[in-house]
N, C-alpha and C positions, 0 to 999 in steps of 0.2 A: 716472551721475558729477553733481555738482553744478554751478550754475552761479556763474562768475568775475564776471562784467558785470551780466547781470541782472538788476536785482531784481523786486519787484513791479507795477513803473510802467516798463517799459525800461531802461536806460542812463540812471543822474545821477548828478552831481556836480560838484564847481569848473569853471564852462567854462573850455573852452582851457585844460586840467590833463588828465594822465592821469586816466582812458583817454580824455579828449577833446577832446585836440589837434587841432589842425588836419588836420594830418599823418594822425591816429589816426581824425580822422570820415571824410579822406576813406578810409583802408583800410574801418573800419565798411561805407561803402557799397558799398566794392568787394565785401566779405563779403555783405550784404544782397542784391546783386542775384544773386551765386553761387546760393545757397540757392533764390531765386523764383525763377530759371528752374528750376533741379530739379524747382519743384515746379508749373510748369508758368505762372506768373506771365511778363508782358511789361509791364505798365504799372507804377508806383510815383507816387501823389498824396503831393507835400507840401507842407507847410504848418507854419508858426511861431509863436510868442507877438513879443512887441516887443522882445525882450530885447537890450541890444547887442550880443550875444555870437550870437544868432540867423540872424544876417541873413549871415558871415562861416563859421557851422557848416552855412549851406544849403548855401551854396554849394562848400566844401568836399565835403560829401554828395553832391549831384550830379555833381562832377567824378568821382567813388568809381561811381555808382551806372550812369552815365548809357551805358556801353559796353554795359551789360548787358539795361539794362530805358528801356522809354521815359520820360521822367519829365513830367508832368503838375503842373505847378508851382501852386496855390492862394495861395501867398503868406503874411500873414500873416491868420491865420484863430482863431478856437475849432479846437478838436480834433477833437470831435462833428462839425465840418464836414468833418475830412479823414476820417472814421471812415461820413459816409453818401456823399462820393462816391464812396469804393471802393466801397461795396455795390450804390449804384447801377450803376457804370460796370460791376462785376462782371455783376451779373443782365443787361447789355445785351450781353453773350456774348463780352467778352474777360478773364482773370483777372487784376485787379487787387489790389496791393497798395498798403499807406500808412504815411507815416512823420510823423513830429510831432515839433520841437523844442522842446523845454520843459520846464520843472523846475515843473510843474503849480502849486501854492501857496507853492513854494520861494521864498525869496530874489533879488534879481536875478542875484548874484554865481555863480550855480549854473544849470544848464541841463541837458539827456538827450536822449535819443533814444529812441522812442518807435514799437512797431509796431503795426501795422493787418493783420490776413490778408485773404482777400477777401470774406469777412462784415463788415466792419467791426467785425470783437474783438480783442483782442489775440493777439497772438501766441501758440501752445503750446509751452512748454516745449522739445516737440524740434526746434521751431525759431527760438526762441533759442539752443541747446547748440549747432547747426548753424550760425550765423551765429559763435557765439563758435569754435569748431573754424574756419571758415573767416579768421574774422579772424587768427588765430594762425600761420595756413599760408602769407599771402599776401604773398608780395614787393610792392615797392610799386607800387601802380596805377600807368595810366598816365596822362600829364596831356591827353590827347585828349581832347574831350568832345564828345558830341553836343547841339545844342541842344533848351530843354526847349522844354514847350508850357505855356501859360498856363491856367488855368480859373476862370472866376469864381467868385468867392462867393456871387451871387446867387439863384443856384437852389435853393440851401438855405436861403438867408431865406424865399423863396417859399413852400419845404416847410411853413416854420415857419410861415407865415403873418402871426404876427405877433399885436398885438389892440390896441382903441382903446377907451379906458378911460373912464366915465362923466367927466362933470365934475368931480362933486365929489369925485372919488377921489383920494387924497392917497397918493403912489408915491415911498420913496427906492429909487435905482438904485446901487448900489457895483460898478462894473466891473474895481475892481483894478488900473489902468491898464494892465489885461492885454487879453486874445485878443477880449473881448467888447465893450470901449467903441468901436468901430466901430459893427458890428451891433447891440446893443442898441438905438442909438440912431433906427435906422429901425424895429426889431420891437415898441419898447413907446411907444406916443404915446395923443394926449388927457390927461386927467383934468389934475392938478397932478404934476410929476415933475420933482422934485430929485438932479441927477446930483452921486455919488461916483465917485475913481477914474476920471477920465475929463482928457486922452486919453490911449490909447495910450502907454505909456511905458517903455522898457525900466530904466530908471534905475530906477523908482520904483516897478515892479513887483510887488504883494505886502507893500510897505512900508506898515504902517501903516493899512489898507486892504485889502478882501475878505474872504472867508469865513472864513479864520484869523484876522483881525481885526477882532471885531465891535464896538470900543466906537463906532467913530467911525460905524458905522451906527445904535446906539443911540442916541446922543448925536443924532444927527440925526433921527432918527424923532420923538424925545420934542420936540426945538426946533419943531419943524414941524408938532406937532400929527397926522402922516402916520397912515393907515390899517396901511400896513406898508411896512417895507423887505428889499430881496432883494440878497442879495451873491455874487456869483459870484468864484472864486479864477480864478488870471492866467493857466488856458488853456481853462477854460470849461467843463469837463467838470464842475463842480457847482456848488451855492448852497444858501447858507442862508438862514434868514428872522430878522428883528423884527416882531414883532406889536404894534400900536400902545401897549399898555402895556410894550413896552422888553424882551417874552420873548425870547429864542432859540428858534425853532421849526428842530426837526434834522431829518434826513431820515425817521426814524423816523413822527413827526407829520406828515410830508408825504405818506409815500406811505398814510398810513389816511385825512387827507382825500381823496387822488384817488381811493380805493377806495370810500370812503362817495359822494363824489358817483359813479362809475359805478354804483353801488348803486340811488341817487336816480335815475337813467337807463334801469333796466331791465338794463344791460348789467355784472351782478358779474362782476368778475375771477374769470379759473378758479384763483389761487392767486398768494400773493406769497412770495417768496424774500429770503429776510434773511441775517442775518452769527450768527456765535458772539457775535458783539457786540451784536446788535439786541435791545433793551431790552423785557422780560418784557411788559409794561403793552402793547406793540407785536403780540405773542403771542395775548393774555387777549382782546384786542378785535377781532380778523381769527376768533378760535374765540367768540364770543359773535355777530358776524355771519356767520358759516356761510360764511369765507373761509380754506381750507387754506394754513399759514404752515409753509415748512422753513426751515433753516438750513443757509449753508456755511461755509469760513475765509474767512478777512476778504482784500477783494479782486475787484474787479467780475468777473474774466476766470472768476473759481468762480460768481459770481450769474450769468452766459451761461453759463454751462455746462448748469448747473441749468437754468437757463430753457428752454434746448435740450432737456433732456432731456426735458422736463416737458409743453413746450408751452406754457409761461404767457409771462406777458408784462408784469409788471410785478416791480419791484424796486427795493430799497435799502438802501445805507448811513446811517448815523445822521451820519456824514460829510456826505453832501448829493449822495453820488451817486444817481440817479433815473435808473433805467434804465425805459425804454417804449420797447417793441418794436415797439410801432406806429407810433412818432413816427420812432424811427430805432436803428442796432444797437448802442451807447452810449451810457453816462450823457450826459447832455446839461444845462449848468445853465439857456441860455437857454429852450429847451424844457420843462425842468423847473417854469422863473420863471411861463411863459406859462401853463401848467398849472396851476400852481393861481391864477393871478388868475383864469382861467375856472373854475376851482373854486368858487373866493372869490365871486366875483359870481352865480352860481346860486344863494347862498342870500342869504335875506334882511339888512340891515343889523344888525340889532338880534341876529343869531344867526351874522353870521359867522365868530365866533370858540370859539362852544359846540360844538367837535366834537371836541375833544384829548381824548386819553384819557389817563389817570392812568399817568405812567412808575414804574416801580418801582424805589426807592430804589438803588444800585450804589455801589458803592467798592473800589477797585483795589490793591493793595497790592504792591509788588515788593520780592523779596528777592535781592541782591547775595552771589552765590554763587563760593567759588573755584574750583569744579568741579561741569562740568552731572552730576545725574545723572537715569538718566528719571525721567519722572512716575510711569509704572506699577513702578519697583525701588524706589520709595518709600514702604515696607508703613507707617510711622507713617500719612502722609498719607493714602494710602490707605482706612487704619482710618476716619481724619474726615472724609474723601469720605463714607463707607460712611453712618457716622453723622449722618451732617446731613440726606441721605437719608432714614432711617429715620424723622427727626424730623419733617422738612417737606414731604417731598414735592417734587409741582412748585413749593412753596411758596418753593422756594429755585432758586436756580439758579448751581452753580457752573463758571468757563473756568479750567483751569491749564495754563499753558504756558509755556515760556520765550520769551524775546525771541528773533527771529531776527538780533539782529545784537551784544547785549551779553549777557554771563554776571550774567544776570538771570530770576529766576522769577518770575512773572507770578500774581499770586490776584484772581483778581474772581468776587466776588458779589453775585449781585443776588437782592430778594426781594421780598415786596410788602409789609412791613413792616422800618423803619426797623433796628430793635432785634433781628432775626433778621439782616440784614448785619452788624453790628457783632460779634454772638456767634459768629457761623459763620467771622467773617474770624477772630479771636482763636485760635480753635480749629484752623485751617488753617494760621496761621502759625507757631504754638507747634508743632503738629507735622512743618510743614517745615523749620522750623530744625534739628530734632533727626536727621528725615533729614539735611540737608546739612549739620551740625552745626557751623550759625551761631552763634554766640552770642547 
């Protein structure tokens, strides 16, 4: 049975509208508690970003959950702080889950419920399905509530350790008016730091700032002659960079820097996990460095499952989700930013940016179709894909998939040469149009 409310990153939508009205959020809390207790969970850590809807939603959720579970309130905090506390508390002996109220990089009028299991990782689909079923069956939850216990953010910040930059290092930090705005001020010291997207402001979160709006960061880096710019998203579970020349440095490049830094320190990572959308240039660079690489479906929960299966500790998505299992159980923008700075400072100033790999050219074409037809049932498309493989082999990578939310067939091609990308896409698009009867 498919999920009705949960997407790739929890339940997300317009704040205070179905299925996230305050009454429904209270029911979600009761449903969460019911499923958690059946799994042997007794505590729930809850945090939120500074959106104006987050406070009322947290109160509503606690109202529903608190008679079933002991509630530990972290308050306004980055998402990775919730995940870290959950893993730490569970390891100390009492099974704990976590809940983050945030819509990540979405605009201020959105919000969501993001759940974590006792490992500090995203809930499994079976757990999400059970919560949806409990939500559907629950009568109105009681209005009696048990008082929550308040958690401090400081142990998480102490765990990250922070950094003091050299006096001549110029850094621009963009906190997206989000959940990292207060924590970053404590973690990043020294040097010449210019701040964007501060203070935390629920009405301005992700508006023209943050990792999904890099123009402000790039302009400020250029204007101030900065060495580096770092932008977090609204809930702080990812970051992206802008170098001193104004170029965006994505998650693929960031994980390559960390892998090289570990190699130089004699601590080679056992492998790196990426997704179907990870650039072929990274896979090639890791191969030449002797570091194994595997791909998963898009989404950090798939990265984490593959890491657990293989015992690897490093993974990334180009969007800026960087997972360092040695540092914490989830993608963490603050931890990534600190690790990147440490790795750059290990290099001589004249060699700080000569480590990047050459990305393979990549293009995406979306075809709108009246009816979905399984990719494997598209004979013309299958023949075109096979012909491309025969012609270029590993030099071209094709990802053909239907959108999860729209009637669109996505054709993605990347290759070592731009001309190969263009030719392959022309052939794939023509074949797909014949299969799907698109004019």
